[in-house]
N, C-alpha and C positions, 0 to 999 in steps of 0.2 A: 517461547519468551514474548514471544509477539502478543501472549494471549493471558498471560501470570494474569494471576487474581492481585494477588498482591503484589504488582505493579500494575496497572490501569486500574484497579476499582473490578466492584461486584458486577459492573456491564461487562466485563473483560472479551466475554462470547458473543453477544450484541453487536453488528454495524448501526455504527453508531460516528457518521463523521462528524455531528454538534458538539459534541467531547473538546473537541481543537480551538473552539470556538469561547470566547467572553464576550458578555454583552452585544452580540451579536455581530462579533468582528476576532477572522484568525488572529490566536496567538499561543500557540504550537510552541514553546523552547524544553526544553530538555533536561531534569536539571544534573545531571552525568553526564556525561562525553563518550562514557562507554557502557553508559542506559543499550543503544542500537548498535555494537558493536563488527557493521559488517565490516566500515574501513579502519574499525578500531581508532586508536585519540593519542594522544600524548605522542611523544617521540618518533612513535612505530605508527607513524599515521599516515594513506597509501596516501602520495605526492601525486596522484591521479585525483584524487578526492572528489575535488570539488569541479573538474572537467566532465566529471561521470555525469556528476551532476544535472552538469546545467546538458549531457547528451541527451538523459536517458529524458527530461520534458522535452529540448526536442523533437523525438520518436516521439511521447506520447502522441502533441501537439498536430506534428506532420502524420497521423497514421486515426486520429479525430476530426480532423481538417476533411483527409479523405475519405475512409468511411463509419456507417450507423452503425455499433455495436450493441446486442440488445442482447440479455444471457436469455436460453433455447426452453429453459425446463421452468419455469414461474414456477407451476404449481409442488413442486418441493425445496425445504431449503438443503444448500449446499454441508456436508459431510467434509469435515476437515481429515486428512491423519496425519497423525502426530511426526515432530521430529523439528529438523535444526529449528529451518524454514517452512514459514505456511507453504501449502498444498494444498488444494481439495481430490478425498478421493475419489477416484477416477476421473477430475477432472472437471473441467468446468464450463459446461457447454454453454457453447452463443453461437446466436446470427450474426455475420456481417453480409456488410450490404454496400458497395462503392457510393457513394452523394453525386446525387445528379450537378452536375459545373453551374 
């Protein structure tokens, strides 16, 4: 679903964070709440959706502040494994170094 051409366009397989920018500013709003169904939508939306999104952002921020993370194998592109969620075949090797205080 995350790489479907009919949803994301012809460059669906490319890493393109600029796709969320309009006039140089972030402006992503899904057209349909069911398009990204991790927490579902409507009457059966997950009650913990909002708090889990806040918690995810806090964890990512804490990790980025404390560690420097780099992709280990820059000489080859990662291969995606087909499935319900986006995953790399064989994982994505990274180098993690603690930042200096």
